[in-house]
N, C-alpha and C positions, 0 to 999 in steps of 0.2 A: 891272451888276443890274437883271433884269428889270422891268417894269412894275409898279407897284403893281397887284393887281387887287382889295384892300379897303384901307378905309382907318379901318377902326372894327374892332376884334376883341374882342369878349368872353365869357370864363372862366367857366363854372361853378366852384363852390369845392369842395365837397365831391365828394373822388373824381378832382376832374379836377385840382387845384392843392395838395389836401390828401389827405394820406390818412389818411383818417378812415374808412372804409366801414364798416371793420370795429369801431371802436365804435362808431357809428351804432347800427349792429344790436345790437349788445352791452345800450344800451342802454334801445332801445326794448322789448328782451324782458324788463330789469328792469323797466324801467316797468309792465307787464303784470303780474310777476310780483307785483309792490311789491301790485297792487289785486287780489289774487287772480282775473286776468281769464284768458283761455287763453292762454297766451305763443305767440306768434307763431313759423313756424321760421325761418329766415337769409335763407329764399329770397325769404317772403313779405316781411320786415325789410329786407330790400335793395331789393324792387321801389317801394317808397316814398321810398326816398331822392332830396330833391329837391323834393318838394312842401312846402307852407308845412307847417309844423307841425301846425295843425290838421288841413289836409285830411291828411297820412301816418295821422295814429292815425285816424284814420274811413276813412281806406282799407285801413288794416291789421290793424283789427280791426271791419269793417264788420257784424258780427252781434251788439253789445253794445248795452247801454241809452247812449243817446246824452249821459245826465248823467256819465258815466265818461270823453268826450273830455276837457275842460278838467284831470283829474284826471292822465289818462294823457298832456297837455301837461305838465302842473307835476313828475313822477316824473321825466319825460324830462329836462327842464332838471336838477334837480335829479343826477342821475348824468353827464351828459354834462358838467356846465362841475367836478366834480372832477377831469375828466379832461382837459380842453378843451386843457390849459395843455401836455400831454404830445404831442400829437399833431404830426407832421413836415411838413414842404410832400415832396412825390415828389422822388427826383434829379433837379436838371436844371432845375426848375420857375425857381428865381432865375435864373441863366442864362439860360433862355429869354426871362423877361421882359423883362433891362437888356438883352439885344438887342434884343429887338421896340421896346421904348422907346427904344435908340439910331436905328432906323431910322423916329424919328417915326411908329407908330401910335399912335392913341387906343385906350389899354386901357380895358379895364372890365370889372364881375362883372356876373352875375345868377345868384343864390341862394336855396334856400327854404331859405336860414337867416335869423333876424332881425335888425334891423339892430345889435341891441345885440353877438347870436352873431358879425356880422359882421367887426364893429368887433376887438372883444375875438381871433377868428384873427387879422386883420390886424396887430393891434398884435402879437400873440407873434410872429406870421411876421416880420414888420418891413419890411411891406409898404404901410401904409396910405398910403407919399406915392404908390407907383407907379401907380396908376390914376385914370380920368382921371374917371372917374363909376361908382357902384356904384345896384343896386339888391336891395331884399329883399323876402320871402313878404308881411310886414308893414307895406311900405309902398304894394301893392300887389298885382294881383291873382296868385297861384300860378300858376305851371307845369303845363299845359301854353299859357294863354293868353298871345298875344305881347305882351301893354301892354309889360313888362319889357322889352322892345328895342324896342317904339317909344319907349318914354320916356327909356329912354337914349340915342336916335339925335336925339329929340327939342331931349336937352336938353347934348348935345355940338354940332350942328348938323351932324350926317350922313344920308349916303343910307343907305336900310333894304339896297337894291342893292348897296351897299359894304361892309355891315358880313358878317362870318365871325361866327357863335357857334360855342364849344367844348364839348363835355360829353360824360357818362360814362353819361348815361342819354337814354330814351328819352322823357320829361318834356323834356329841353334839347332834344331834335332836333324833337318834336312843336312847343315854345313856336314854334321857328326856323320853320319848317313854317310854324305860323300866321301868323307875320310875314312870311311871304318874303323869308325871310335865307337866306343859305349856312351849312351848316353841317358841322362835320368832328368824328367822334365818338372816343372816346377809350376803349378796351376793356378798361385796368385798373384801373375803377372800381366800378359797384356792378351796373351791370347788365351782361347777356349778349352777347356780341360779334353774335349770329344777330338778336337784337331790336335791337341799334343796325344791322345792315346792311339787316334789311327797313324801315328809315325810308329809303335812299337819301343818307346821308351825301358829301359828296367823297373821301371819305377814313377812314380808320379806323384809327387811330394804337397799337400794342402799346406802348407805353414813351414819355415826354417825349421822350427824344431822338429818336425817330422825328419825335413830334410838332415840335419844331423845326424838322428837317430841311425835315420837309414844306414850312412856314410861308417858311421860307426861299426855299425854290424856286418857292412856287405863289401863295400872298398879295399 
């Protein structure tokens, strides 16, 4: 087996491990419609995935009165919580995580979800015991601020230079760049491949299986 390059592998959740991008887009649009606000198109809605909820609402509708953002967040939660129990992991995710765990990597999650939301999702997917640490947007700074990665490495006693971030959005890759952490992109989530490649990830995977293989050979 080749010598390990990384000790800690940090995953984004939505669009990286869980197939939730389309549902998030639909729920953002439904929240705006509920309040009689301009309904953002699918591309604009996907662009804010990965940010903290309030930051996402502000980014997707930057020109509305600020009083609407908490209401948007409330309506988004209403729609999302009625659907989140139906969301699947991407095919191959469980096998990849099992393999990495058996190879003694530290595994973590850095997500724009709330703590309650991530715990619900991890419990539903039966992955609560898989990760050594997790960080959510309502506990620290939202991506692309480096705080999540800095805090995770400190909690687990790991080195930023031996940490790898994996995500499907530019917010994930920018967070990694801001923290001085290596990053790998996945192309099957929220943001376009060209956007991801512009941030110079080590690799860009078009499937979970390709990601798993790359990690086996290069991590």
